[in-house]
C-alpha positions as CSV (number, residue, x, y, z in Angstrom):
1,M,25.4,-31.6,10.1
2,S,29.0,-31.1,8.8
3,L,31.3,-28.6,9.8
4,I,31.1,-25.6,7.2
5,N,34.8,-24.9,6.7
6,V,34.3,-20.7,6.2
7,D,35.7,-17.6,8.6
8,V,33.3,-15.4,8.6
9,T,34.6,-13.9,11.9
10,E,34.9,-9.8,11.9
11,E,38.3,-9.9,11.5
12,A,37.8,-12.0,8.1
13,I,34.4,-10.1,7.1
14,P,34.2,-6.5,8.4
15,P,30.9,-5.5,9.3
16,Q,29.9,-2.6,6.8
17,K,29.9,1.0,8.4
18,P,29.9,4.4,7.3
19,V,32.6,6.4,5.6
20,D,34.0,9.5,6.3
21,A,32.1,12.9,5.1
22,G,33.6,13.9,1.7
23,T,33.2,13.2,-2.0
24,Y,32.7,9.7,-3.1
25,P,31.6,8.0,-6.3
26,I,28.3,6.4,-6.1
27,V,26.0,4.2,-7.8
28,C,22.3,3.1,-7.8
29,T,22.2,-0.5,-6.9
30,S,18.1,-0.4,-6.3
31,V,14.8,1.2,-7.4
32,K,11.5,0.5,-5.9
33,E,8.4,2.3,-6.7
34,D,6.4,2.6,-3.6
35,T,4.3,5.1,-1.5
36,S,5.2,6.7,1.7
37,K,3.5,7.0,5.2
38,A,1.2,9.7,4.5
39,G,-0.1,8.4,1.2
40,N,2.7,10.0,-1.0
41,P,4.1,8.2,-4.2
42,V,8.0,7.5,-3.5
43,I,10.9,6.2,-5.5
44,R,13.3,4.2,-3.0
45,L,16.6,4.4,-4.1
46,V,19.6,2.7,-2.9
47,F,23.3,4.0,-3.5
48,K,26.9,1.8,-2.7
49,I,29.7,3.6,-2.5
50,D,32.0,2.6,-5.7
51,G,35.5,0.9,-4.2
52,E,34.2,0.7,-0.4
53,P,33.2,-2.9,-0.1
54,N,32.5,-2.7,3.8
55,A,30.9,1.1,3.5
56,Q,26.8,0.7,4.4
57,S,24.3,1.7,1.5
58,I,22.8,4.8,1.5
59,F,18.9,4.9,1.3
60,K,17.1,7.9,-0.3
61,S,13.3,8.1,-0.8
62,L,12.1,10.7,-3.2
63,V,8.9,11.9,-3.1
64,I,7.2,12.2,-6.3
65,P,5.2,15.9,-6.7
66,N,1.5,15.1,-6.4
67,S,-1.6,16.9,-6.4
68,N,-2.4,16.3,-2.4
69,Q,0.7,18.2,-1.6
70,E,0.5,22.0,-0.7
71,P,2.1,24.3,-3.6
72,A,5.4,24.9,-1.8
73,A,6.2,21.2,-1.0
74,H,5.1,20.0,-4.7
75,M,8.1,22.6,-6.0
76,A,10.2,21.4,-3.1
77,C,9.7,17.7,-4.3
78,G,9.8,18.5,-8.0
79,R,13.4,20.3,-7.5
80,M,14.8,17.6,-5.0
81,V,13.8,14.6,-8.0
82,R,15.3,16.8,-10.9
83,D,18.3,17.3,-9.0
84,Y,18.7,13.5,-8.9
85,L,17.5,12.8,-12.6
86,K,20.2,15.4,-13.7
87,A,22.9,14.3,-11.2
88,L,22.5,10.4,-12.3
89,G,22.0,11.2,-16.0
90,V,18.6,10.0,-16.4
91,E,16.3,11.7,-19.4
92,Y,13.4,13.3,-18.3
93,G,10.7,15.6,-19.9
94,P,7.0,17.4,-19.5
95,D,5.5,13.5,-19.7
96,G,8.0,12.4,-16.7
97,F,10.7,9.7,-16.6
98,D,11.2,5.9,-16.3
99,S,12.1,5.7,-12.7
100,S,14.0,1.8,-13.9
101,N,16.8,4.0,-15.5
102,F,18.0,5.4,-12.1
103,L,19.5,1.9,-11.9
104,G,23.3,1.5,-12.7
105,Q,23.6,5.1,-13.0
106,S,26.5,6.9,-11.1
107,A,27.3,10.4,-10.0
108,N,30.1,12.0,-7.4
109,A,28.4,13.0,-4.2
110,I,29.1,14.6,-1.5
111,L,28.4,12.6,1.5
112,K,27.6,13.9,5.0
113,Y,28.7,11.2,7.8
114,L,25.3,11.3,10.6
115,D,25.6,9.9,14.2
116,D,22.1,10.3,15.8
117,E,19.7,8.4,17.7
118,Y,19.3,5.9,14.9
119,G,22.9,5.3,14.5
120,T,26.0,6.3,12.2
121,K,25.2,6.3,8.6
122,N,25.9,8.2,5.4
123,E,23.4,10.6,3.9
124,I,23.9,12.5,0.5
125,S,24.6,16.4,0.9
126,R,24.7,17.5,-2.7
127,F,25.9,16.3,-6.3
128,V,29.1,17.3,-7.7
């Protein structure tokens, strides 16, 4: 075996961490259609904070409104999906939308800093 001459210490390559709460430009770097543990269709989005190479990714699961939901949950999920579509400039209409169009889209978002039993992370509060 040979010596691989690369410095991967934390001084050379800092660990990823959440940013302070505030407004940041974010870009969608991953989109995956999936099913939630409860059996609902979801779109799993991953965002990076533009200009913050050491920031953790931000994960968001959007539950797609479906016929298995109570009316209030159906409307709440629909509003959330619509908010993300509008903020990220993804076209939609009565016939739906193409989830792959989230990929590469960007927006300014107000991020929260969370520190709970699962650790520290950022979460999207809303778009501006």
